C-alpha positions as CSV (number, residue, x, y, z in Angstrom):
1,M,-6.7,46.8,-1.4
2,I,-5.3,45.0,1.8
3,F,-3.8,41.9,1.6
4,F,-3.8,39.2,4.2
5,V,0.4,38.3,4.6
6,Y,2.2,36.4,7.2
7,T,5.3,38.3,7.4
8,N,7.2,40.0,9.9
9,N,8.6,42.1,7.3
10,V,8.0,46.0,7.6
11,N,9.1,47.1,4.4
12,L,7.3,44.2,2.6
13,V,3.9,45.3,4.6
14,K,4.4,49.4,3.6
15,R,5.1,48.0,-0.4
16,F,1.7,46.2,0.0
17,T,-0.8,48.8,1.8
18,K,0.5,51.4,-1.2
19,L,-1.7,49.1,-3.3
20,G,-4.7,50.5,-1.0
21,G,-8.4,49.0,-1.2
22,E,-10.2,47.5,1.9
23,I,-10.8,43.8,0.7
24,L,-9.1,41.3,3.0
25,K,-8.2,38.4,0.9
26,K,-5.3,35.5,0.1
27,V,-2.4,36.4,-2.1
28,T,-2.4,35.4,-5.6
29,I,-0.1,35.3,-8.2
30,K,-1.4,38.7,-9.8
31,D,-0.8,40.3,-6.2
32,I,2.8,39.0,-6.5
33,A,3.1,40.4,-10.3
34,K,2.4,43.8,-9.4
35,L,5.0,44.1,-6.3
36,A,7.7,42.3,-8.6
37,G,6.7,44.7,-11.8
38,V,6.5,41.4,-14.1
39,S,3.6,40.0,-15.7
40,P,1.3,36.8,-14.2
41,S,2.8,34.3,-16.7
42,T,6.3,35.5,-15.3
43,V,5.4,34.4,-11.9
44,S,3.9,31.4,-12.9
45,N,6.5,30.2,-15.2
46,V,9.0,30.8,-12.3
47,I,6.9,28.5,-9.8
48,N,6.6,26.0,-12.8
49,G,10.4,26.1,-13.0
50,V,10.4,27.6,-16.9
51,S,13.1,29.6,-17.3
52,K,11.7,32.7,-19.5
53,C,13.3,35.6,-17.0
54,S,16.4,36.9,-16.1
55,E,18.3,35.4,-13.0
56,D,17.6,38.5,-10.9
57,T,13.9,39.0,-12.0
58,R,13.6,35.3,-10.8
59,N,15.3,35.7,-7.5
60,N,13.1,38.5,-6.8
61,I,10.0,36.7,-7.5
62,L,11.1,33.7,-5.1
63,A,11.9,35.9,-2.4
64,L,8.4,37.6,-2.3
65,I,6.8,34.0,-2.5
66,E,8.8,33.2,0.2
67,E,8.0,35.9,2.2
68,L,4.2,36.0,1.9
69,N,4.2,32.2,2.5
70,Y,2.7,31.6,-1.3
71,K,0.9,28.4,-1.3
72,P,0.0,27.6,-5.4
73,N,-3.7,26.8,-6.0
74,I,-3.1,23.1,-7.1
75,T,-6.6,22.8,-8.4
76,A,-5.9,25.7,-10.7
77,K,-2.4,24.7,-11.6
78,S,-3.7,21.0,-12.3
79,L,-6.0,22.7,-15.4
80,V,-2.9,24.2,-16.8
81,T,-0.8,20.9,-16.5
82,K,-3.4,18.5,-17.0
83,H,-2.4,16.5,-13.9
84,S,-4.2,16.2,-10.8
85,K,-1.3,15.2,-8.5
86,L,-3.7,12.7,-7.2
87,I,-3.2,8.8,-7.4
88,G,-5.8,6.3,-6.9
89,F,-6.0,3.6,-4.2
90,V,-8.4,0.4,-5.1
91,F,-8.7,-2.6,-2.7
92,K,-11.9,-4.5,-2.2
93,Q,-12.6,-5.0,1.8
94,D,-14.1,-8.6,1.8
95,N,-13.9,-11.3,3.5
96,N,-10.3,-12.0,2.5
97,T,-8.9,-8.5,3.4
98,D,-7.3,-8.3,6.9
99,S,-7.5,-4.9,8.4
100,S,-3.9,-4.8,9.9
101,F,-2.9,-5.9,6.8
102,L,-4.3,-3.1,4.9
103,Q,-3.2,-0.6,7.4
104,N,0.3,-1.4,7.3
105,L,0.5,-1.1,3.5
106,L,-1.4,2.0,3.8
107,Y,1.5,3.5,6.5
108,G,3.9,2.3,3.7
109,I,2.2,4.3,1.0
110,Q,1.7,7.4,2.9
111,N,5.6,7.3,4.1
112,G,6.1,7.4,0.5
113,I,4.5,10.0,-0.8
114,K,6.2,11.9,1.4
115,N,8.6,12.1,-1.4
116,F,6.3,13.8,-4.0
117,P,4.8,17.0,-1.6
118,E,2.8,17.7,-4.1
119,Y,1.2,14.5,-4.6
120,D,-1.8,12.9,-2.7
121,I,-3.8,10.0,-2.6
122,I,-7.1,8.8,-2.3
123,S,-8.9,5.7,-2.0
124,T,-12.0,3.4,-2.7
125,N,-13.4,0.1,-1.6
126,I,-15.0,-1.3,-4.5
127,N,-17.8,-4.3,-5.6
128,D,-18.3,-6.3,-8.8
129,S,-20.9,-3.0,-9.3
130,Y,-18.8,-0.5,-8.7
131,N,-18.2,2.1,-11.7
132,L,-14.5,2.5,-11.3
133,E,-14.0,4.2,-14.4
134,Q,-16.2,7.2,-13.8
135,W,-14.8,7.4,-10.3
136,V,-11.1,7.7,-12.1
137,T,-12.1,10.0,-14.6
138,K,-14.2,12.4,-12.5
139,R,-11.3,13.0,-10.3
140,N,-8.8,13.4,-13.0
141,L,-6.8,10.7,-11.8
142,D,-2.7,10.5,-12.8
143,G,-2.2,7.1,-11.8
144,I,-3.9,4.4,-9.8
145,I,-2.8,1.4,-7.6
146,F,-4.7,-1.8,-7.3
147,L,-5.0,-3.8,-4.3
148,G,-5.1,-7.8,-4.7
149,M,-7.0,-9.7,-7.0
150,F,-9.3,-7.7,-10.1
151,S,-9.8,-9.2,-13.5
152,S,-7.8,-8.6,-16.5
153,N,-11.0,-7.1,-18.1
154,L,-11.4,-4.1,-15.3
155,I,-7.7,-3.6,-15.1
156,S,-7.7,-3.2,-19.2
157,K,-10.8,-1.1,-18.9
158,I,-8.5,1.3,-16.7
159,Q,-5.9,0.8,-19.0
160,R,-7.7,2.4,-21.9
161,L,-8.0,5.6,-19.4
162,N,-4.3,6.1,-20.4
163,I,-2.4,6.3,-16.8
164,P,0.0,4.4,-15.0
165,I,-1.4,1.2,-13.3
166,L,0.4,-0.7,-10.5
167,L,-1.2,-4.0,-9.0
168,I,0.0,-5.5,-5.5
169,D,-0.4,-8.9,-5.2
170,N,-2.4,-9.7,-8.1
171,Y,-1.4,-12.9,-9.9
172,F,-3.9,-13.0,-12.5
173,E,-2.2,-13.5,-16.3
174,Q,0.2,-10.8,-17.1
175,I,-1.2,-7.6,-18.9
176,P,1.4,-5.6,-20.8
177,N,2.8,-2.2,-19.9
178,I,1.3,-2.7,-16.1
179,N,3.7,-2.6,-13.3
180,Y,3.4,-5.4,-10.4
181,V,5.0,-5.4,-6.7
182,Y,4.1,-8.9,-5.2
183,S,6.0,-11.0,-2.8
184,E,7.3,-14.5,-2.8
185,D,4.1,-15.8,-1.6
186,T,5.3,-19.6,-2.8
187,L,8.7,-19.6,-1.3
188,G,7.1,-18.1,2.3
189,G,4.6,-21.1,2.2
190,Y,7.6,-23.1,2.0
191,L,9.7,-21.5,4.4
192,A,6.9,-21.6,7.2
193,T,6.3,-25.3,6.8
194,E,10.4,-25.9,6.6
195,H,10.1,-23.9,9.7
196,L,8.2,-26.6,11.5
197,I,9.6,-29.5,10.0
198,K,13.1,-28.5,11.5
199,K,11.5,-28.2,15.1
200,G,10.7,-31.8,14.5
201,C,6.9,-31.6,13.2
202,K,5.7,-34.8,11.5
203,N,1.7,-33.6,11.3
204,I,1.6,-30.1,10.1
205,A,-2.2,-28.8,9.9
206,L,-2.6,-26.1,7.3
207,A,-5.1,-23.2,8.1
208,T,-5.7,-21.2,5.2
209,G,-8.5,-18.9,3.3
210,L,-10.3,-21.1,0.1
211,L,-7.6,-22.6,-2.1
212,N,-9.6,-22.9,-5.1
213,E,-10.8,-18.8,-4.9
214,N,-7.8,-17.0,-4.3
215,E,-4.6,-17.6,-6.2
216,L,-2.5,-16.1,-3.2
217,F,-3.5,-18.6,-0.5
218,F,-3.1,-21.4,-3.6
219,R,0.4,-20.2,-4.1
220,R,1.4,-20.5,-0.6
221,Y,-0.2,-24.1,-0.5
222,L,2.2,-24.8,-3.4
223,G,5.1,-24.2,-0.7
224,Y,3.7,-25.8,2.0
225,K,3.1,-29.1,-0.5
226,S,6.7,-28.9,-1.8
227,A,8.0,-28.6,1.4
228,L,6.2,-31.5,2.4
229,E,7.6,-33.3,-0.1
230,D,11.3,-32.2,0.2
231,Y,11.3,-33.7,3.5
232,G,9.9,-36.8,2.9
233,I,6.4,-36.4,4.5
234,N,3.1,-37.6,2.8
235,L,0.7,-34.7,2.4
236,N,-2.4,-35.3,4.4
237,E,-5.6,-33.8,2.9
238,K,-7.3,-34.0,6.3
239,L,-4.8,-32.0,7.7
240,I,-5.7,-28.6,5.2
241,F,-8.6,-26.4,7.0
242,E,-10.2,-23.9,4.8
243,T,-12.2,-20.8,5.7
244,K,-14.2,-18.5,3.8
245,D,-13.9,-15.5,5.8
246,I,-10.2,-14.3,7.6
247,D,-10.6,-12.9,10.6
248,F,-10.0,-13.6,14.3
249,K,-13.4,-15.2,15.0
250,S,-12.5,-18.0,12.2
251,G,-9.2,-18.8,13.5
252,R,-10.9,-19.9,16.8
253,I,-13.1,-22.0,15.0
254,L,-10.1,-23.9,12.9
255,G,-8.5,-24.2,16.4
256,G,-11.1,-26.1,17.5
257,I,-11.3,-28.3,15.0
258,I,-7.9,-28.9,14.4
259,N,-7.6,-29.5,18.2
260,Q,-9.8,-33.1,17.6
261,N,-7.0,-34.1,15.8
262,K,-4.8,-35.5,18.5
263,D,-1.8,-36.0,16.1
264,V,-1.2,-32.5,15.1
265,D,1.9,-31.1,16.2
266,G,2.3,-27.9,14.0
267,I,0.2,-25.6,12.4
268,V,0.9,-23.2,9.3
269,S,-1.3,-20.5,9.4
270,F,-1.7,-18.5,5.9
271,A,-2.9,-15.2,7.9
272,D,-1.5,-14.2,11.0
273,I,-4.9,-12.8,12.1
274,L,-6.3,-16.7,11.6
275,A,-3.3,-17.8,14.1
276,I,-4.1,-15.6,16.7
277,G,-7.5,-17.1,16.9
278,I,-6.1,-20.6,16.3
279,I,-3.8,-19.9,19.7
280,K,-6.9,-18.5,21.7
281,S,-8.8,-21.6,21.0
282,L,-5.8,-24.0,21.9
283,N,-5.3,-22.4,25.0
284,N,-2.2,-23.5,26.8
285,K,-0.8,-26.2,23.8
286,I,1.3,-23.7,22.4
287,P,4.2,-24.1,21.8
288,N,4.4,-27.3,24.3
289,D,2.3,-29.6,22.3
290,V,1.6,-27.7,18.8
291,L,3.7,-25.2,17.1
292,I,2.3,-22.7,15.0
293,I,3.9,-20.2,12.9
294,G,1.7,-17.3,10.9
295,F,1.8,-15.0,7.5
296,D,2.3,-11.5,7.2
297,N,3.6,-10.3,10.4
298,I,1.1,-7.7,11.4
299,P,1.7,-5.6,14.6
300,G,-0.2,-7.9,16.6
301,C,1.9,-11.3,16.3
302,E,3.9,-9.6,19.2
303,Y,1.3,-9.0,21.8
304,T,-0.2,-12.4,21.6
305,T,0.8,-15.0,24.3
306,P,3.0,-16.8,23.3
307,Q,4.1,-14.2,20.6
308,L,3.6,-15.5,17.1
309,S,6.3,-16.4,14.8
310,T,5.5,-15.5,11.2
311,I,6.8,-15.0,7.8
312,D,7.4,-11.5,7.1
313,Q,6.2,-10.7,3.4
314,G,7.4,-7.0,3.6
315,I,4.0,-5.0,4.1
316,Y,4.7,-1.8,4.7
317,E,7.9,-1.9,1.9
318,K,5.3,-3.3,-0.7
319,G,2.9,0.6,-0.2
320,Y,6.4,2.2,0.1
321,Q,7.9,1.0,-3.3
322,S,4.7,0.9,-5.2
323,I,3.8,4.5,-4.4
324,N,7.6,5.7,-5.5
325,I,7.6,3.3,-8.7
326,L,4.4,4.6,-9.6
327,I,4.9,8.5,-9.2
328,N,8.2,8.1,-11.0
329,K,6.5,6.6,-13.8
330,I,4.2,9.6,-13.5
331,E,6.9,12.0,-13.2
332,N,9.1,10.6,-16.1
333,N,6.4,9.3,-18.8
334,D,7.7,6.0,-18.2
335,K,5.5,3.5,-20.5
336,N,7.5,0.7,-19.5
337,S,6.3,-2.0,-16.8
338,T,8.4,-2.5,-13.9
339,E,8.1,-5.9,-11.8
340,V,9.4,-5.7,-7.9
341,Q,9.3,-8.8,-5.8
342,I,9.5,-8.1,-2.0
343,P,11.8,-10.4,-0.2
344,I,10.3,-12.5,3.0
345,K,11.8,-13.9,5.7
346,V,11.0,-16.0,8.7
347,I,10.6,-14.5,12.0
348,E,10.8,-16.7,14.8
349,R,8.8,-16.1,18.3
350,E,8.0,-17.9,21.1
351,S,5.1,-20.0,19.1
352,T,7.9,-22.3,17.5
353,I,10.2,-22.5,20.8
354,K,9.4,-25.1,22.7
């Protein structure tokens, strides 16, 4: 039997050729066991960190593994350990999901999972008819991350599968033994509005998603409302502009509507992508006549003309923290719930500087 190996060690190659044969194949645990003069179970124990052999035997096996560039079969290993080392990421790519937000969050998750080389992440975009339980069980997921608003009924169904769950930006009723990561959205709405007030704005319009359908936007609205009250400015319902779709086109439409109100001197947008559309619609009015601030701090904010001021809600950090929290729960068999609130801050750029 001839083995296909990656090594420059001539002596090691000679040891292998003594085994004979004509089959070209990948090195296995059994092959390493033959060379080391031990059983395959002993090699497996060393790979999995189980101390059931002498230190000399262990060092010899590890040296062979390194020389042969042996890679454990993760699928086979999962059958033994009952762990797949797979994390699920679930989201709804609907009218309220900004692709730039999603990409930034996934970037954080992908960098975070590098701390755990054995783990991989798979994602799915679901709708109301999607059989999520089947998706989870078919892939034997070790844990799952949800982005956005999912019903407590769905979360409870997945919880019965007895795997750790983490929710990002889900503001439904708290469920026991569930992990949460979210931003200070109400404070974000407040700081955005306060920023414009301190710049001298008195008639501040609001561009937002549907407030009665999205808890996240509603919480930001509460911050907007509180800031107006604290600074003695009456809430004008006519200056609240809602849209079902959170995208550039909707922003341009809102910009055209807002532009008809000549008294508006400031705009708070609860999504950067809407704000970018509004800027395009208002042409040269920003920032000379109207100031505008967005929410999210997506990469595109720095490339608008003028550059967009915004609320940084730590999108990357949400992803990075979430995957680290979840995998640590899995590794330590930690059943306790963890709740993390990501800090926010105002990022001032040209759109709020006259």
